[in-house]
N, C-alpha and C positions, 0 to 999 in steps of 0.2 A: 439516421440517427435520432435519437428520442424527440428532439426539438421540432422535427418537421413531420411529425406524426401528428395525426388529428386528435383531439380530445376523446372523440367517441371509440377510436380505434385503442387509444390507451385503457380506457375503461373497460372495454371489452377484453383484451388481454390481462388486464388485473385480475379481472374477475374469472377468468380461465384458470389462471393460477392459483388464485385462492382456492377455489374449489377443486382443483388436482392435489393440491398439498394438504387441505384440510381434511379431504375426503366426504365434503359436503357439498353435493349437487346442487342445494337450495339455495345457497348465498346468491343472493341477488345483485345485479350491477348496479354498482354508485351512481346517482344521478348528475354528478359532477366530479369536477377534478380541479385542484389548485395546484399550479406547477409554475415553475420560473423555467426561460428558456436561456439556460446558463451559457451556453455556446453561441447564441445570438447576441448576448447582452455585450455591447461595445467595452463597458467599464471592467470586465472580467475575462472576456472570450474563452468561457470554459472555467472550470475552477478544481483546484484539489489543494491538499496542505502539504507541506514538506517542511522540516526543522532548519532554522537557520543556523549559519555558522557558530553561532552563540547559544544555541538550545542545550538543555541538558536532558538527559532521560528521565531526570525527577520533574521537569517541567509537565510531562504528560499524566503523571500522578497527582501534582497540583491542579490540573484541569479538572481531575476526576472527583475531587475532594467536595462534598457537600458543603454549602454556605447558608448560614454562618458556621455550622458546626455539624459533625457526625449524628449529634443526639437530637439535632433541630433541623435537618434538612430542608430548607426553602427553595434553594436555587442549586439545581443539578445540570451539567451539561454533558452532552452526549455528543457522539458523532465522530466520523474518521479522524478527525484533527485533535481529538483526545485519547486515542487508544496509543500506549506506549509500543507495541509492537507491530500493529496493522495500519499506522497512520497512513492516510492516503487512499486506502482501501475499503470498499463496501464492506466486505467483512468486520473491518475493524469498526465500522459506524453501527454496524448490526450488535458486535460483542459489546461495545461501550453502552449501548443504549440497553441491553439486556442487564448488564451489570448497574445500571443507574436504576433501572424499574426494580430491581431486587432490593435496592435500598430503600426505596418508596415503599414497597411491600413490608419491609423488616420494621420500618417506622409505623406504618399503619397498624401493623399486628402488635407492636408493641403499646401502642397508645389506644386501644378499642377501650 
């Protein structure tokens, strides 16, 4: 499990993956990593999201709305907990991150 890996091993592995998927063999290995050992944390013992019995499908769309508004996005949430279909999955986190990044890009392009 990743919580038991040494930081240097994670950095090397991440660098290898970045080089492989980008096709750029010149990507250097980062010099540090910031992480949280979720599985070792006694307050959460690992973590993932799941809807409650009172959750509605619309709740996920509410979480993805920029605040204070679409025209003035200052706070955007992303992560597996915000994806309406793939909540609790890593690809849900990725997809929601891409969607929120697109909102930021659109805002930046409109306000140049």
